[in-house]
C-alpha positions in Angstrom: 0.2 -0.1 -0.1 3.2 2.4 1.0 4.3 2.0 -2.6 0.9 2.6 -4.2 0.9 5.7 -2.1 4.2 6.7 -2.9 3.7 6.1 -6.8 -0.1 8.3 -6.9 2.2 10.7 -5.0 4.3 11.1 -7.7 1.9 11.1 -10.5 0.4 13.6 -8.9 3.6 15.6 -8.9 4.2 14.8 -12.5 0.5 16.2 -13.2 0.6 19.6 -11.1 4.3 20.2 -12.5 4.0 19.6 -16.7 7.4 19.4 -18.5 8.9 22.5 -19.1 8.5 24.5 -22.4 11.1 24.0 -25.0 13.8 26.5 -25.0 13.1 29.5 -27.8 15.2 29.9 -29.9 17.8 33.0 -30.0 18.6 34.6 -33.3 21.3 37.6 -33.4 21.6 40.1 -36.5 25.5 41.6 -36.4 24.9 45.4 -37.3 27.2 48.0 -36.4 27.9 50.5 -33.8 25.0 52.2 -31.4 23.2 54.3 -33.1 24.4 53.8 -35.9 22.5 53.5 -39.4 23.3 49.4 -39.7 21.7 49.5 -35.9 18.8 51.6 -36.7 18.1 48.9 -39.1 18.6 45.7 -37.6 16.8 46.6 -34.7 13.6 47.5 -36.5 14.2 44.2 -38.1 14.7 42.2 -35.1 11.1 44.4 -33.5 9.4 43.3 -36.7 10.7 39.6 -36.5 9.2 39.4 -32.6 6.0 41.0 -33.3 5.4 38.5 -36.5 6.3 34.7 -34.5 7.2 33.3 -31.2 9.4 31.0 -31.7 12.5 32.9 -32.0 13.9 35.9 -30.4 15.7 38.0 -32.6 18.2 40.8 -31.7 20.1 43.3 -32.9 24.0 43.1 -32.0 26.7 45.9 -31.9 29.5 45.4 -33.8 32.7 47.1 -35.6 30.4 47.2 -39.3 30.1 45.5 -42.5 33.5 43.8 -42.8 33.1 42.8 -39.4 30.2 41.3 -39.5 31.3 39.0 -42.8 33.6 37.5 -40.6 31.4 37.5 -37.2 29.6 35.0 -39.4 31.6 33.3 -41.2 32.9 32.6 -37.6 30.0 31.3 -35.9 30.2 33.9 -33.5 26.5 35.6 -34.7 23.4 33.8 -36.7 23.7 36.3 -38.9 24.7 40.1 -40.2 24.3 42.9 -42.9 26.1 44.1 -45.4 26.0 45.6 -48.6 24.9 43.1 -51.2 28.1 44.6 -53.4 30.7 43.7 -50.7 28.6 40.4 -49.9 29.2 39.2 -53.6 32.9 40.5 -53.6 33.6 38.6 -50.5 32.0 35.2 -51.8 34.1 35.4 -54.6 37.4 36.6 -53.0 37.8 39.4 -55.4 37.9 43.5 -54.8 39.1 44.6 -51.7 38.9 40.8 -50.2 41.2 39.5 -52.5 44.2 40.5 -50.1 43.0 38.4 -47.6 44.6 34.9 -47.8 42.4 31.8 -48.7 39.3 34.4 -49.2 37.6 32.6 -51.8 37.5 29.2 -49.6 37.3 31.5 -45.9 33.6 33.5 -47.7 32.7 30.5 -49.1 30.4 29.5 -46.6 28.0 32.4 -46.9 24.7 32.8 -48.0 22.1 35.4 -49.1 18.9 35.7 -46.7 17.3 38.9 -48.8 17.7 42.7 -49.2 16.2 45.0 -46.9 16.7 48.8 -47.2 18.6 50.2 -50.3 21.2 53.2 -49.9 19.9 55.7 -52.8 23.4 57.3 -54.7 23.0 61.1 -54.1 25.0 63.7 -55.7 23.8 66.8 -54.5 25.2 70.3 -55.8 23.9 73.6 -54.6 21.0 75.2 -56.4 22.5 78.0 -57.1 25.8 76.6 -58.6 24.6 76.1 -62.0 26.1 72.8 -61.9 24.1 70.4 -64.0 26.2 67.8 -64.8 29.7 66.0 -64.0 30.9 67.6 -66.6 30.2 70.8 -65.0 32.1 69.5 -62.3 35.1 69.1 -63.9 38.2 70.8 -61.7 36.0 71.6 -58.8 35.3 70.3 -55.3 33.8 67.2 -54.8 33.5 65.5 -51.7 34.0 61.3 -51.9 33.8 60.4 -48.4 36.6 59.3 -46.0 38.9 56.4 -47.1 38.8 52.4 -46.5 34.6 53.3 -46.7 32.3 51.8 -49.2 30.7 55.3 -50.2 34.2 56.0 -51.6 35.0 52.8 -53.1 31.8 53.5 -54.9 32.7 57.4 -56.2 35.9 55.9 -57.0 33.9 53.3 -59.3 31.6 55.7 -60.4 34.0 58.4 -61.7 35.6 55.4 -63.7 32.6 54.4 -65.0 32.0 58.2 -66.5 34.8 58.1 -68.1 36.5 60.4 -65.7 39.3 60.2 -63.5 40.0 61.4 -59.6 42.4 63.9 -60.8 39.3 65.7 -63.3 38.3 66.7 -59.2 39.7 68.5 -56.2 38.8 65.6 -54.3 37.6 66.3 -50.4 37.4 63.3 -48.1 34.5 64.2 -45.5 32.5 61.9 -43.6 29.0 61.7 -44.5 28.2 62.9 -41.3 29.6 66.6 -41.9 29.5 66.3 -45.6 25.8 68.2 -46.3 27.2 71.3 -43.9 30.4 71.4 -46.1 28.4 71.9 -49.4 25.7 74.5 -47.4 29.3 76.5 -46.4 30.7 76.1 -50.1 34.0 74.3 -48.8 33.0 71.6 -51.4 30.8 72.0 -54.8 29.3 68.2 -54.4 28.8 65.6 -52.4 27.9 62.0 -53.5 26.9 59.7 -50.6 24.6 56.9 -49.9 20.8 57.6 -48.1 18.2 56.6 -47.6 15.2 58.1 -49.9 14.5 61.0 -48.7 17.5 61.5 -46.6 16.8 63.7 -44.1 20.2 65.5 -43.7 19.6 66.6 -47.3 16.4 67.9 -46.4 17.3 70.0 -43.7 20.1 71.2 -46.0 17.8 71.9 -49.1 15.2 73.7 -46.0 18.0 76.5 -46.0 19.7 76.3 -48.4 18.1 74.4 -52.1 19.8 72.0 -53.6 20.0 70.0 -57.2 21.2 66.4 -58.2 23.4 65.3 -60.5 21.6 61.9 -62.8 23.6 59.2 -63.7 23.7 58.5 -67.8 22.4 55.0 -68.1 25.6 53.7 -69.6 27.5 55.2 -66.9 25.3 52.9 -64.7 25.6 49.8 -67.0 29.5 50.0 -66.8 29.1 50.4 -62.7 26.9 48.0 -62.3 28.9 45.5 -64.5 32.1 46.1 -62.2 29.3 45.6 -58.9 28.4 42.2 -60.8 24.9 43.3 -61.1 24.1 43.9 -57.3 23.5 47.4 -58.0 19.2 48.6 -58.3 18.3 51.2 -60.9 16.2 54.6 -59.1 14.8 58.0 -59.9 14.5 60.5 -57.7 11.3 61.8 -58.2 11.2 65.7 -58.8 10.8 68.1 -56.0 12.2 65.4 -53.7 14.3 68.6 -52.2 14.1 71.8 -52.5 15.5 73.2 -55.3 14.9 69.9 -57.3 12.6 70.3 -59.9 13.6 67.5 -62.0 13.5 63.6 -62.0 17.6 62.4 -61.5 18.5 58.7 -62.3 20.8 57.8 -60.4 21.2 53.8 -58.5 20.9 52.4 -55.2 22.8 49.3 -53.3 20.8 46.9 -51.5 21.8 45.9 -47.9 21.0 42.5 -46.9 20.9 39.6 -44.4 23.1 37.0 -44.6 24.0 33.7 -42.7 26.1 30.8 -43.0 25.7 27.9 -45.4 24.8 25.5 -42.4 22.0 27.8 -40.8 19.1 25.3 -39.9 16.6 25.9 -42.6 13.5 25.8 -40.7 14.7 29.0 -38.7 15.5 30.8 -42.1 12.5 30.2 -43.4 10.5 30.8 -40.3 11.9 34.6 -40.4 12.0 35.1 -43.8 8.3 34.1 -44.2 7.4 36.6 -41.0 9.7 39.1 -42.4 7.3 39.1 -45.6 3.9 38.5 -44.2 3.2 42.2 -43.2 4.4 45.5 -44.0 8.2 46.4 -44.1 9.3 48.6 -41.1 8.4 51.9 -41.0 11.4 53.6 -42.2 12.3 55.1 -45.6 15.8 53.1 -46.1 13.0 50.0 -46.0 10.5 51.5 -49.1 12.5 50.3 -52.0 12.8 46.8 -51.4 10.5 44.1 -52.5 10.4 40.5 -52.2 11.0 40.4 -55.8 14.4 42.1 -55.1 15.4 38.7 -53.0 15.2 36.7 -56.3 18.1 38.3 -58.2 21.1 36.1 -59.7 23.8 37.4 -58.0 26.4 35.8 -55.6 26.8 34.0 -53.0 23.5 31.4 -53.7 20.6 31.8 -51.7 20.4 30.2 -48.1 18.0 26.7 -48.7 15.5 28.6 -46.1 15.0 31.3 -48.1 14.9 29.7 -51.3 12.0 27.6 -49.9 10.1 30.4 -49.4 11.0 32.1 -52.7 9.4 29.0 -54.0 6.4 28.7 -52.6 5.6 32.4 -53.9 6.4 31.5 -56.9 9.7 33.7 -57.6 12.2 31.1 -58.2 11.9 27.6 -59.7 
């Protein structure tokens, strides 16, 4: 009887204390420093994903920026990362600025694309009262191309080449994006070319006091630039009157910022996060507005992660 009583007591405890729920999966997104654009983007993505599903807790992780994010994901120190699609493609191929890294192609071969989340639209801004209407008009004048070792300066240099011009055709300044528009307003430079969400708040603020104009990138120059970047650039138009003083449409380009993972990331988790992200509106931030799910289906390096490919097949975007 004592044994029966003990068994009953144990059964009662088991019934009263059900087994603990399965531990929730945790997922990190490598971004950049606190308060930076990539950190704000990553935080918005995490918040969106956390409100649309309950099985995975997503958080933004502070890092040293895009280049560090690549290595953090390669080394498995974070689940996913943000970087420019152009840089991700170059790293995977072991080309460009990654060619100097020993065994770079092998190192980055484990990377896979998820999907683009934002774009930075290239704005080449001049004062509306400058009389500058094209890059030919800018020859011999003061052009800001951003600080060395940044993606922005690399893109500027590639753009100048694509235009059939040389860096020596301009008086080059290397001013950070945070100070570039004040420099334009104060006539320290005649033009500054930077990647911004569209519309870009720093340029809107400048335009409110000092009307601005933007320089168009011709079709043939864009084609050459896009070839340099492995087809990762997007042709876009900045509509007339987006900024005070800009009275005509301006043809330029944008470069996507993408989420990426290792090839061995769990397919079910990547699928679940991809489905959750695209199950509703994108985060309420201008940086996200130019990206659609169709942009995820472009055929560039590196390959899509199987979890993303599975979702795109369900949506009929790839075979």
